[in-house]
PDB file of N, CA, C and O in Angstrom:
ATOM      1  N   UNK A   1    -112.921 -65.058-142.938  1.00  0.00           N
ATOM      2  CA  UNK A   1    -112.921 -64.107-142.258  1.00  0.00           C
ATOM      3  C   UNK A   1    -114.352 -63.538-142.776  1.00  0.00           C
ATOM      4  O   UNK A   1    -114.879 -63.765-143.865  1.00  0.00           O
ATOM      5  N   UNK A   2    -114.786 -62.832-141.834  1.00  0.00           N
ATOM      6  CA  UNK A   2    -116.555 -62.397-141.795  1.00  0.00           C
ATOM      7  C   UNK A   2    -116.856 -61.685-143.097  1.00  0.00           C
ATOM      8  O   UNK A   2    -115.768 -61.569-143.662  1.00  0.00           O
ATOM      9  N   UNK A   3    -117.688 -61.220-143.750  1.00  0.00           N
ATOM     10  CA  UNK A   3    -118.287 -60.347-144.385  1.00  0.00           C
ATOM     11  C   UNK A   3    -117.963 -58.442-144.124  1.00  0.00           C
ATOM     12  O   UNK A   3    -117.892 -57.468-144.873  1.00  0.00           O
ATOM     13  N   UNK A   4    -117.856 -58.648-142.840  1.00  0.00           N
ATOM     14  CA  UNK A   4    -117.467 -56.502-142.639  1.00  0.00           C
ATOM     15  C   UNK A   4    -115.751 -56.957-142.803  1.00  0.00           C
ATOM     16  O   UNK A   4    -115.349 -55.822-143.059  1.00  0.00           O
ATOM     17  N   UNK A   5    -114.964 -57.490-142.821  1.00  0.00           N
ATOM     18  CA  UNK A   5    -113.807 -57.661-142.878  1.00  0.00           C
ATOM     19  C   UNK A   5    -113.347 -57.447-144.423  1.00  0.00           C
ATOM     20  O   UNK A   5    -112.544 -56.642-144.894  1.00  0.00           O
ATOM     21  N   UNK A   6    -114.438 -58.836-145.285  1.00  0.00           N
ATOM     22  CA  UNK A   6    -114.229 -58.502-146.404  1.00  0.00           C
ATOM     23  C   UNK A   6    -113.855 -57.478-147.232  1.00  0.00           C
ATOM     24  O   UNK A   6    -112.899 -57.261-147.976  1.00  0.00           O
ATOM     25  N   UNK A   7    -115.831 -56.344-146.596  1.00  0.00           N
ATOM     26  CA  UNK A   7    -116.163 -54.950-147.101  1.00  0.00           C
ATOM     27  C   UNK A   7    -115.092 -54.656-147.028  1.00  0.00           C
ATOM     28  O   UNK A   7    -114.509 -54.354-148.069  1.00  0.00           O
ATOM     29  N   UNK A   8    -114.393 -54.623-145.764  1.00  0.00           N
ATOM     30  CA  UNK A   8    -113.015 -53.105-145.040  1.00  0.00           C
ATOM     31  C   UNK A   8    -112.383 -53.362-145.992  1.00  0.00           C
ATOM     32  O   UNK A   8    -112.600 -52.370-146.686  1.00  0.00           O
ATOM     33  N   UNK A   9    -111.190 -54.520-147.026  1.00  0.00           N
ATOM     34  CA  UNK A   9    -110.077 -55.054-147.370  1.00  0.00           C
ATOM     35  C   UNK A   9    -110.666 -54.187-148.835  1.00  0.00           C
ATOM     36  O   UNK A   9    -110.043 -53.230-149.295  1.00  0.00           O
ATOM     37  N   UNK A  10    -112.152 -54.793-149.537  1.00  0.00           N
ATOM     38  CA  UNK A  10    -112.444 -54.694-150.380  1.00  0.00           C
ATOM     39  C   UNK A  10    -112.060 -53.365-150.980  1.00  0.00           C
ATOM     40  O   UNK A  10    -111.257 -53.053-151.859  1.00  0.00           O
ATOM     41  N   UNK A  11    -113.207 -52.428-149.934  1.00  0.00           N
ATOM     42  CA  UNK A  11    -113.325 -50.784-149.651  1.00  0.00           C
ATOM     43  C   UNK A  11    -111.923 -50.132-150.019  1.00  0.00           C
ATOM     44  O   UNK A  11    -111.527 -49.507-151.003  1.00  0.00           O
ATOM     45  N   UNK A  12    -111.196 -50.625-148.546  1.00  0.00           N
ATOM     46  CA  UNK A  12    -109.760 -50.468-149.533  1.00  0.00           C
ATOM     47  C   UNK A  12    -108.815 -50.336-150.165  1.00  0.00           C
ATOM     48  O   UNK A  12    -107.945 -49.465-150.186  1.00  0.00           O
ATOM     49  N   UNK A  13    -109.057 -51.690-150.991  1.00  0.00           N
ATOM     50  CA  UNK A  13    -108.237 -51.696-152.662  1.00  0.00           C
ATOM     51  C   UNK A  13    -108.995 -50.280-152.963  1.00  0.00           C
ATOM     52  O   UNK A  13    -108.592 -49.152-153.245  1.00  0.00           O
ATOM     53  N   UNK A  14    -110.415 -50.927-152.752  1.00  0.00           N
ATOM     54  CA  UNK A  14    -110.973 -49.771-154.197  1.00  0.00           C
ATOM     55  C   UNK A  14    -110.107 -48.576-154.427  1.00  0.00           C
ATOM     56  O   UNK A  14    -109.750 -48.148-155.525  1.00  0.00           O
ATOM     57  N   UNK A  15    -109.760 -48.002-153.030  1.00  0.00           N
ATOM     58  CA  UNK A  15    -109.746 -47.292-152.983  1.00  0.00           C
ATOM     59  C   UNK A  15    -108.371 -46.708-153.107  1.00  0.00           C
ATOM     60  O   UNK A  15    -108.199 -45.534-153.433  1.00  0.00           O
ATOM     61  N   UNK A  16    -107.377 -47.556-152.837  1.00  0.00           N
ATOM     62  CA  UNK A  16    -105.926 -47.591-153.658  1.00  0.00           C
ATOM     63  C   UNK A  16    -106.266 -47.423-155.034  1.00  0.00           C
ATOM     64  O   UNK A  16    -106.439 -46.428-155.738  1.00  0.00           O
ATOM     65  N   UNK A  17    -106.325 -48.848-155.267  1.00  0.00           N
ATOM     66  CA  UNK A  17    -106.686 -48.445-157.002  1.00  0.00           C
ATOM     67  C   UNK A  17    -107.237 -46.901-157.671  1.00  0.00           C
ATOM     68  O   UNK A  17    -106.710 -46.799-158.779  1.00  0.00           O
ATOM     69  N   UNK A  18    -107.777 -46.145-157.490  1.00  0.00           N
ATOM     70  CA  UNK A  18    -108.852 -45.417-157.331  1.00  0.00           C
ATOM     71  C   UNK A  18    -108.214 -43.976-157.034  1.00  0.00           C
ATOM     72  O   UNK A  18    -108.704 -42.911-157.408  1.00  0.00           O
ATOM     73  N   UNK A  19    -106.729 -44.174-156.105  1.00  0.00           N
ATOM     74  CA  UNK A  19    -105.690 -43.154-156.326  1.00  0.00           C
ATOM     75  C   UNK A  19    -104.718 -43.414-157.097  1.00  0.00           C
ATOM     76  O   UNK A  19    -104.207 -42.470-157.699  1.00  0.00           O
ATOM     77  N   UNK A  20    -104.215 -44.724-157.282  1.00  0.00           N
ATOM     78  CA  UNK A  20    -103.640 -44.855-158.357  1.00  0.00           C
ATOM     79  C   UNK A  20    -103.791 -44.573-160.019  1.00  0.00           C
ATOM     80  O   UNK A  20    -103.091 -44.276-160.988  1.00  0.00           O
ATOM     81  N   UNK A  21    -105.522 -44.943-159.586  1.00  0.00           N
ATOM     82  CA  UNK A  21    -105.760 -44.143-161.093  1.00  0.00           C
ATOM     83  C   UNK A  21    -105.433 -43.006-161.212  1.00  0.00           C
ATOM     84  O   UNK A  21    -104.648 -42.785-162.133  1.00  0.00           O
ATOM     85  N   UNK A  22    -105.790 -42.061-160.529  1.00  0.00           N
ATOM     86  CA  UNK A  22    -105.969 -40.360-160.649  1.00  0.00           C
ATOM     87  C   UNK A  22    -104.559 -39.807-161.034  1.00  0.00           C
ATOM     88  O   UNK A  22    -104.393 -38.859-161.802  1.00  0.00           O
ATOM     89  N   UNK A  23    -103.138 -40.803-160.149  1.00  0.00           N
ATOM     90  CA  UNK A  23    -102.370 -40.414-160.409  1.00  0.00           C
ATOM     91  C   UNK A  23    -101.740 -40.736-161.782  1.00  0.00           C
ATOM     92  O   UNK A  23    -100.838 -40.103-162.329  1.00  0.00           O
ATOM     93  N   UNK A  24    -102.633 -42.274-162.424  1.00  0.00           N
ATOM     94  CA  UNK A  24    -102.156 -42.331-163.469  1.00  0.00           C
ATOM     95  C   UNK A  24    -102.242 -41.782-164.517  1.00  0.00           C
ATOM     96  O   UNK A  24    -101.466 -41.936-165.461  1.00  0.00           O
ATOM     97  N   UNK A  25    -103.299 -40.995-164.481  1.00  0.00           N
ATOM     98  CA  UNK A  25    -103.508 -39.710-165.898  1.00  0.00           C
ATOM     99  C   UNK A  25    -103.546 -38.687-164.979  1.00  0.00           C
ATOM    100  O   UNK A  25    -104.348 -37.865-165.423  1.00  0.00           O
ATOM    101  N   UNK A  26    -103.017 -38.241-163.743  1.00  0.00           N
ATOM    102  CA  UNK A  26    -102.019 -36.596-163.872  1.00  0.00           C
ATOM    103  C   UNK A  26    -100.963 -36.857-164.449  1.00  0.00           C
ATOM    104  O   UNK A  26    -100.661 -36.055-165.332  1.00  0.00           O
ATOM    105  N   UNK A  27     -99.953 -38.089-164.197  1.00  0.00           N
ATOM    106  CA  UNK A  27     -99.127 -38.067-164.776  1.00  0.00           C
ATOM    107  C   UNK A  27     -99.167 -38.789-166.661  1.00  0.00           C
ATOM    108  O   UNK A  27     -98.247 -39.492-167.078  1.00  0.00           O
ATOM    109  N   UNK A  28    -100.153 -38.488-167.358  1.00  0.00           N
ATOM    110  CA  UNK A  28    -100.675 -38.875-168.335  1.00  0.00           C
ATOM    111  C   UNK A  28     -99.760 -39.949-168.416  1.00  0.00           C
ATOM    112  O   UNK A  28     -98.910 -39.977-169.305  1.00  0.00           O
ATOM    113  N   UNK A  29     -99.911 -41.234-167.176  1.00  0.00           N
ATOM    114  CA  UNK A  29     -99.204 -42.679-167.714  1.00  0.00           C
ATOM    115  C   UNK A  29     -99.829 -43.238-168.336  1.00  0.00           C
ATOM    116  O   UNK A  29    -101.055 -43.223-168.232  1.00  0.00           O
ATOM    117  N   UNK A  30     -98.966 -44.144-169.475  1.00  0.00           N
ATOM    118  CA  UNK A  30     -99.897 -45.614-169.989  1.00  0.00           C
ATOM    119  C   UNK A  30     -99.794 -46.641-169.546  1.00  0.00           C
ATOM    120  O   UNK A  30    -100.060 -47.691-170.132  1.00  0.00           O
ATOM    121  N   UNK A  31     -99.258 -46.490-168.070  1.00  0.00           N
ATOM    122  CA  UNK A  31     -99.476 -48.037-167.198  1.00  0.00           C
ATOM    123  C   UNK A  31     -99.237 -47.747-165.583  1.00  0.00           C
ATOM    124  O   UNK A  31     -98.071 -47.386-165.424  1.00  0.00           O
ATOM    125  N   UNK A  32     -99.701 -47.775-164.794  1.00  0.00           N
ATOM    126  CA  UNK A  32     -99.116 -48.060-163.290  1.00  0.00           C
ATOM    127  C   UNK A  32     -99.785 -49.230-162.567  1.00  0.00           C
ATOM    128  O   UNK A  32    -100.786 -49.854-162.919  1.00  0.00           O
ATOM    129  N   UNK A  33     -99.191 -49.360-161.724  1.00  0.00           N
ATOM    130  CA  UNK A  33     -99.285 -50.360-161.048  1.00  0.00           C
ATOM    131  C   UNK A  33     -98.478 -50.173-159.306  1.00  0.00           C
ATOM    132  O   UNK A  33     -97.430 -49.531-159.238  1.00  0.00           O
ATOM    133  N   UNK A  34     -98.764 -50.461-158.706  1.00  0.00           N
ATOM    134  CA  UNK A  34     -98.707 -50.413-157.246  1.00  0.00           C
ATOM    135  C   UNK A  34     -98.697 -51.786-156.399  1.00  0.00           C
ATOM    136  O   UNK A  34     -99.244 -52.867-156.621  1.00  0.00           O
ATOM    137  N   UNK A  35     -97.615 -51.205-155.018  1.00  0.00           N
ATOM    138  CA  UNK A  35     -97.427 -52.842-154.163  1.00  0.00           C
ATOM    139  C   UNK A  35     -97.338 -52.148-152.990  1.00  0.00           C
ATOM    140  O   UNK A  35     -96.744 -51.072-152.923  1.00  0.00           O
ATOM    141  N   UNK A  36     -98.089 -52.876-151.689  1.00  0.00           N
ATOM    142  CA  UNK A  36     -97.996 -52.446-150.053  1.00  0.00           C
ATOM    143  C   UNK A  36     -96.745 -53.221-149.604  1.00  0.00           C
ATOM    144  O   UNK A  36     -96.721 -54.430-149.834  1.00  0.00           O
ATOM    145  N   UNK A  37     -95.808 -52.697-149.044  1.00  0.00           N
ATOM    146  CA  UNK A  37     -94.798 -52.747-147.665  1.00  0.00           C
ATOM    147  C   UNK A  37     -95.838 -52.049-146.230  1.00  0.00           C
ATOM    148  O   UNK A  37     -95.988 -51.005-145.595  1.00  0.00           O
ATOM    149  N   UNK A  38     -96.522 -53.898-146.333  1.00  0.00           N
ATOM    150  CA  UNK A  38     -97.932 -54.537-144.946  1.00  0.00           C
ATOM    151  C   UNK A  38     -95.982 -53.809-143.199  1.00  0.00           C
ATOM    152  O   UNK A  38     -96.058 -53.005-142.270  1.00  0.00           O
ATOM    153  N   UNK A  39     -95.203 -54.361-143.511  1.00  0.00           N
ATOM    154  CA  UNK A  39     -94.587 -54.032-142.160  1.00  0.00           C
ATOM    155  C   UNK A  39     -94.474 -52.757-141.650  1.00  0.00           C
ATOM    156  O   UNK A  39     -94.479 -52.284-140.513  1.00  0.00           O
ATOM    157  N   UNK A  40     -94.333 -52.157-143.171  1.00  0.00           N
ATOM    158  CA  UNK A  40     -93.189 -50.731-142.787  1.00  0.00           C
ATOM    159  C   UNK A  40     -94.327 -50.359-143.092  1.00  0.00           C
ATOM    160  O   UNK A  40     -94.389 -50.692-141.908  1.00  0.00           O
ATOM    161  N   UNK A  41     -95.767 -49.851-143.604  1.00  0.00           N
ATOM    162  CA  UNK A  41     -96.985 -49.581-144.003  1.00  0.00           C
ATOM    163  C   UNK A  41     -96.769 -48.149-144.947  1.00  0.00           C
ATOM    164  O   UNK A  41     -97.211 -47.023-144.719  1.00  0.00           O
ATOM    165  N   UNK A  42     -95.801 -48.697-146.252  1.00  0.00           N
ATOM    166  CA  UNK A  42     -96.009 -47.896-147.509  1.00  0.00           C
ATOM    167  C   UNK A  42     -96.665 -48.044-148.406  1.00  0.00           C
ATOM    168  O   UNK A  42     -97.307 -49.094-148.436  1.00  0.00           O
ATOM    169  N   UNK A  43     -96.748 -47.497-149.047  1.00  0.00           N
ATOM    170  CA  UNK A  43     -97.439 -47.479-150.249  1.00  0.00           C
ATOM    171  C   UNK A  43     -96.614 -47.012-151.534  1.00  0.00           C
ATOM    172  O   UNK A  43     -96.599 -45.809-151.792  1.00  0.00           O
ATOM    173  N   UNK A  44     -95.802 -48.074-152.502  1.00  0.00           N
ATOM    174  CA  UNK A  44     -95.573 -48.098-153.669  1.00  0.00           C
ATOM    175  C   UNK A  44     -96.099 -47.463-154.847  1.00  0.00           C
ATOM    176  O   UNK A  44     -96.907 -48.317-155.211  1.00  0.00           O
ATOM    177  N   UNK A  45     -96.189 -46.331-155.860  1.00  0.00           N
ATOM    178  CA  UNK A  45     -96.802 -46.259-156.890  1.00  0.00           C
ATOM    179  C   UNK A  45     -96.105 -46.429-158.111  1.00  0.00           C
ATOM    180  O   UNK A  45     -95.512 -45.430-158.518  1.00  0.00           O
ATOM    181  N   UNK A  46     -96.040 -47.405-158.755  1.00  0.00           N
ATOM    182  CA  UNK A  46     -95.475 -46.969-159.788  1.00  0.00           C
ATOM    183  C   UNK A  46     -95.911 -46.991-161.536  1.00  0.00           C
ATOM    184  O   UNK A  46     -96.546 -47.777-162.239  1.00  0.00           O
ATOM    185  N   UNK A  47     -95.005 -45.329-161.846  1.00  0.00           N
ATOM    186  CA  UNK A  47     -96.211 -45.019-163.316  1.00  0.00           C
ATOM    187  C   UNK A  47     -94.561 -44.695-164.506  1.00  0.00           C
ATOM    188  O   UNK A  47     -93.386 -44.333-164.448  1.00  0.00           O
ATOM    189  N   UNK A  48     -95.650 -45.165-165.486  1.00  0.00           N
ATOM    190  CA  UNK A  48     -94.575 -45.310-166.742  1.00  0.00           C
ATOM    191  C   UNK A  48     -95.042 -43.468-166.673  1.00  0.00           C
ATOM    192  O   UNK A  48     -95.915 -42.700-166.269  1.00  0.00           O
ATOM    193  N   UNK A  49     -93.649 -43.527-167.435  1.00  0.00           N
ATOM    194  CA  UNK A  49     -93.337 -41.989-168.063  1.00  0.00           C
ATOM    195  C   UNK A  49     -92.504 -40.560-166.645  1.00  0.00           C
ATOM    196  O   UNK A  49     -92.089 -39.408-166.766  1.00  0.00           O
ATOM    197  N   UNK A  50     -92.642 -41.576-165.410  1.00  0.00           N
ATOM    198  CA  UNK A  50     -93.045 -40.776-164.724  1.00  0.00           C
ATOM    199  C   UNK A  50     -91.318 -39.849-164.315  1.00  0.00           C
ATOM    200  O   UNK A  50     -91.209 -38.716-163.848  1.00  0.00           O
ATOM    201  N   UNK A  51     -90.455 -40.586-164.603  1.00  0.00           N
ATOM    202  CA  UNK A  51     -88.994 -39.999-164.919  1.00  0.00           C
ATOM    203  C   UNK A  51     -88.967 -38.380-165.893  1.00  0.00           C
ATOM    204  O   UNK A  51     -88.447 -37.285-165.676  1.00  0.00           O
ATOM    205  N   UNK A  52     -89.728 -38.885-166.904  1.00  0.00           N
ATOM    206  CA  UNK A  52     -90.346 -37.548-167.391  1.00  0.00           C
ATOM    207  C   UNK A  52     -90.196 -36.372-166.872  1.00  0.00           C
ATOM    208  O   UNK A  52     -89.527 -35.478-167.390  1.00  0.00           O
ATOM    209  N   UNK A  53     -90.839 -36.283-165.754  1.00  0.00           N
ATOM    210  CA  UNK A  53     -91.107 -35.097-164.812  1.00  0.00           C
ATOM    211  C   UNK A  53     -89.630 -34.414-163.895  1.00  0.00           C
ATOM    212  O   UNK A  53     -88.486 -34.747-164.205  1.00  0.00           O
ATOM    213  N   UNK A  54     -89.790 -33.907-163.305  1.00  0.00           N
ATOM    214  CA  UNK A  54     -88.918 -33.164-162.995  1.00  0.00           C
ATOM    215  C   UNK A  54     -89.370 -33.604-161.726  1.00  0.00           C
ATOM    216  O   UNK A  54     -90.375 -34.299-161.579  1.00  0.00           O
ATOM    217  N   UNK A  55     -88.184 -32.961-160.234  1.00  0.00           N
ATOM    218  CA  UNK A  55     -88.771 -33.832-158.854  1.00  0.00           C
ATOM    219  C   UNK A  55     -90.287 -32.631-158.328  1.00  0.00           C
ATOM    220  O   UNK A  55     -91.467 -32.748-157.998  1.00  0.00           O
ATOM    221  N   UNK A  56     -89.121 -31.381-158.568  1.00  0.00           N
ATOM    222  CA  UNK A  56     -90.356 -30.228-158.699  1.00  0.00           C
ATOM    223  C   UNK A  56     -91.978 -30.580-159.102  1.00  0.00           C
ATOM    224  O   UNK A  56     -93.091 -30.546-158.578  1.00  0.00           O
ATOM    225  N   UNK A  57     -91.446 -30.878-160.174  1.00  0.00           N
ATOM    226  CA  UNK A  57     -92.901 -30.744-160.925  1.00  0.00           C
ATOM    227  C   UNK A  57     -94.057 -32.226-160.589  1.00  0.00           C
ATOM    228  O   UNK A  57     -95.288 -32.261-160.606  1.00  0.00           O
ATOM    229  N   UNK A  58     -92.951 -33.422-160.277  1.00  0.00           N
ATOM    230  CA  UNK A  58     -94.066 -34.538-159.443  1.00  0.00           C
ATOM    231  C   UNK A  58     -94.516 -33.760-158.128  1.00  0.00           C
ATOM    232  O   UNK A  58     -95.657 -34.047-157.765  1.00  0.00           O
ATOM    233  N   UNK A  59     -93.775 -32.741-157.272  1.00  0.00           N
ATOM    234  CA  UNK A  59     -94.536 -32.932-156.387  1.00  0.00           C
ATOM    235  C   UNK A  59     -95.734 -32.015-156.042  1.00  0.00           C
ATOM    236  O   UNK A  59     -96.525 -32.071-155.101  1.00  0.00           O
ATOM    237  N   UNK A  60     -95.606 -30.889-157.403  1.00  0.00           N
ATOM    238  CA  UNK A  60     -97.022 -29.952-157.470  1.00  0.00           C
ATOM    239  C   UNK A  60     -97.848 -30.794-158.160  1.00  0.00           C
ATOM    240  O   UNK A  60     -99.017 -30.419-158.071  1.00  0.00           O
ATOM    241  N   UNK A  61     -97.720 -31.668-158.735  1.00  0.00           N
ATOM    242  CA  UNK A  61     -98.508 -32.407-159.277  1.00  0.00           C
ATOM    243  C   UNK A  61     -99.456 -33.613-157.980  1.00  0.00           C
ATOM    244  O   UNK A  61    -100.631 -33.531-157.624  1.00  0.00           O
ATOM    245  N   UNK A  62     -98.428 -34.604-157.562  1.00  0.00           N
ATOM    246  CA  UNK A  62     -98.916 -35.321-156.687  1.00  0.00           C
ATOM    247  C   UNK A  62     -99.532 -34.872-155.203  1.00  0.00           C
ATOM    248  O   UNK A  62    -100.449 -35.444-154.612  1.00  0.00           O
ATOM    249  N   UNK A  63     -98.749 -33.633-154.729  1.00  0.00           N
ATOM    250  CA  UNK A  63     -98.982 -33.539-153.578  1.00  0.00           C
ATOM    251  C   UNK A  63    -100.398 -33.139-153.621  1.00  0.00           C
ATOM    252  O   UNK A  63    -100.998 -34.181-153.356  1.00  0.00           O
ATOM    253  N   UNK A  64    -101.358 -32.103-153.829  1.00  0.00           N
ATOM    254  CA  UNK A  64    -103.117 -32.339-154.423  1.00  0.00           C
ATOM    255  C   UNK A  64    -103.645 -33.430-153.888  1.00  0.00           C
ATOM    256  O   UNK A  64    -104.477 -33.504-152.984  1.00  0.00           O
ATOM    257  N   UNK A  65    -102.942 -34.568-154.694  1.00  0.00           N
ATOM    258  CA  UNK A  65    -103.861 -35.711-154.606  1.00  0.00           C
ATOM    259  C   UNK A  65    -103.650 -36.460-153.331  1.00  0.00           C
ATOM    260  O   UNK A  65    -104.449 -37.247-152.824  1.00  0.00           O
ATOM    261  N   UNK A  66    -102.301 -36.067-152.805  1.00  0.00           N
ATOM    262  CA  UNK A  66    -102.032 -37.414-151.833  1.00  0.00           C
ATOM    263  C   UNK A  66    -102.776 -36.645-150.889  1.00  0.00           C
ATOM    264  O   UNK A  66    -103.759 -37.346-150.649  1.00  0.00           O
ATOM    265  N   UNK A  67    -102.875 -35.390-150.087  1.00  0.00           N
ATOM    266  CA  UNK A  67    -103.522 -34.321-149.218  1.00  0.00           C
ATOM    267  C   UNK A  67    -104.331 -34.949-149.437  1.00  0.00           C
ATOM    268  O   UNK A  67    -104.318 -35.901-148.656  1.00  0.00           O
ATOM    269  N   UNK A  68    -105.848 -35.037-150.728  1.00  0.00           N
ATOM    270  CA  UNK A  68    -106.696 -35.298-150.492  1.00  0.00           C
ATOM    271  C   UNK A  68    -107.535 -37.148-150.357  1.00  0.00           C
ATOM    272  O   UNK A  68    -108.715 -37.458-150.197  1.00  0.00           O
ATOM    273  N   UNK A  69    -106.202 -38.067-150.520  1.00  0.00           N
ATOM    274  CA  UNK A  69    -106.346 -39.085-150.335  1.00  0.00           C
ATOM    275  C   UNK A  69    -106.877 -39.339-148.561  1.00  0.00           C
ATOM    276  O   UNK A  69    -106.550 -38.635-147.606  1.00  0.00           O
ATOM    277  N   UNK A  70    -107.761 -40.548-148.546  1.00  0.00           N
ATOM    278  CA  UNK A  70    -108.116 -40.915-147.271  1.00  0.00           C
ATOM    279  C   UNK A  70    -107.414 -42.686-146.589  1.00  0.00           C
ATOM    280  O   UNK A  70    -107.917 -43.530-145.847  1.00  0.00           O
ATOM    281  N   UNK A  71    -105.767 -42.580-147.470  1.00  0.00           N
ATOM    282  CA  UNK A  71    -105.751 -43.910-147.149  1.00  0.00           C
ATOM    283  C   UNK A  71    -104.754 -43.264-146.118  1.00  0.00           C
ATOM    284  O   UNK A  71    -104.156 -42.195-145.993  1.00  0.00           O
ATOM    285  N   UNK A  72    -104.917 -44.828-145.232  1.00  0.00           N
ATOM    286  CA  UNK A  72    -103.248 -43.944-143.786  1.00  0.00           C
ATOM    287  C   UNK A  72    -102.014 -44.650-143.884  1.00  0.00           C
ATOM    288  O   UNK A  72    -101.825 -45.674-143.228  1.00  0.00           O
ATOM    289  N   UNK A  73    -101.188 -44.191-144.634  1.00  0.00           N
ATOM    290  CA  UNK A  73    -100.104 -44.444-145.050  1.00  0.00           C
ATOM    291  C   UNK A  73     -99.177 -44.469-144.614  1.00  0.00           C
ATOM    292  O   UNK A  73     -98.625 -44.635-145.702  1.00  0.00           O
ATOM    293  N   UNK A  74     -98.142 -44.455-143.749  1.00  0.00           N
ATOM    294  CA  UNK A  74     -97.053 -44.466-143.333  1.00  0.00           C
ATOM    295  C   UNK A  74     -96.295 -43.035-144.084  1.00  0.00           C
ATOM    296  O   UNK A  74     -96.001 -41.931-143.626  1.00  0.00           O
ATOM    297  N   UNK A  75     -96.149 -43.659-145.451  1.00  0.00           N
ATOM    298  CA  UNK A  75     -95.482 -43.256-147.037  1.00  0.00           C
ATOM    299  C   UNK A  75     -96.384 -43.361-147.892  1.00  0.00           C
ATOM    300  O   UNK A  75     -97.473 -43.915-147.743  1.00  0.00           O
ATOM    301  N   UNK A  76     -95.807 -42.621-149.208  1.00  0.00           N
ATOM    302  CA  UNK A  76     -96.551 -43.358-150.356  1.00  0.00           C
ATOM    303  C   UNK A  76     -95.529 -42.436-150.782  1.00  0.00           C
ATOM    304  O   UNK A  76     -95.122 -41.309-150.499  1.00  0.00           O
ATOM    305  N   UNK A  77     -95.215 -43.636-151.794  1.00  0.00           N
ATOM    306  CA  UNK A  77     -93.689 -43.118-152.700  1.00  0.00           C
ATOM    307  C   UNK A  77     -93.766 -43.340-154.267  1.00  0.00           C
ATOM    308  O   UNK A  77     -94.151 -44.478-154.536  1.00  0.00           O
ATOM    309  N   UNK A  78     -93.550 -42.702-155.154  1.00  0.00           N
ATOM    310  CA  UNK A  78     -93.982 -42.743-156.289  1.00  0.00           C
ATOM    311  C   UNK A  78     -92.754 -42.604-157.087  1.00  0.00           C
ATOM    312  O   UNK A  78     -91.908 -41.712-157.155  1.00  0.00           O
ATOM    313  N   UNK A  79     -92.918 -43.904-157.758  1.00  0.00           N
ATOM    314  CA  UNK A  79     -91.330 -44.260-158.917  1.00  0.00           C
ATOM    315  C   UNK A  79     -91.578 -44.916-160.291  1.00  0.00           C
ATOM    316  O   UNK A  79     -92.582 -45.582-160.546  1.00  0.00           O
ATOM    317  N   UNK A  80     -90.604 -44.675-161.125  1.00  0.00           N
ATOM    318  CA  UNK A  80     -90.763 -44.683-162.517  1.00  0.00           C
ATOM    319  C   UNK A  80     -91.273 -46.434-162.661  1.00  0.00           C
ATOM    320  O   UNK A  80     -91.206 -47.347-161.838  1.00  0.00           O
ATOM    321  N   UNK A  81     -91.761 -46.399-164.005  1.00  0.00           N
ATOM    322  CA  UNK A  81     -92.138 -47.749-164.106  1.00  0.00           C
ATOM    323  C   UNK A  81     -91.479 -48.482-165.423  1.00  0.00           C
ATOM    324  O   UNK A  81     -91.715 -49.669-165.651  1.00  0.00           O
TER     325      UNK A  81
END
């Protein structure tokens, strides 16, 4: 792997981790983790305490954050941890 590819991968991973951190903070979660389904181009974000929010509250909180994210996933799915 050349340095340019490695740099792009590291930058992408930092962006994903930043997004997960913002979501964690926004939902006042004590823990969060993520996984990527590369085949289907989906990011799964698991957040502690997400089940304390209604679907409407989740959309209201997450939608502006996800719209600002510059990550190119087919879908980003939030799940309770």
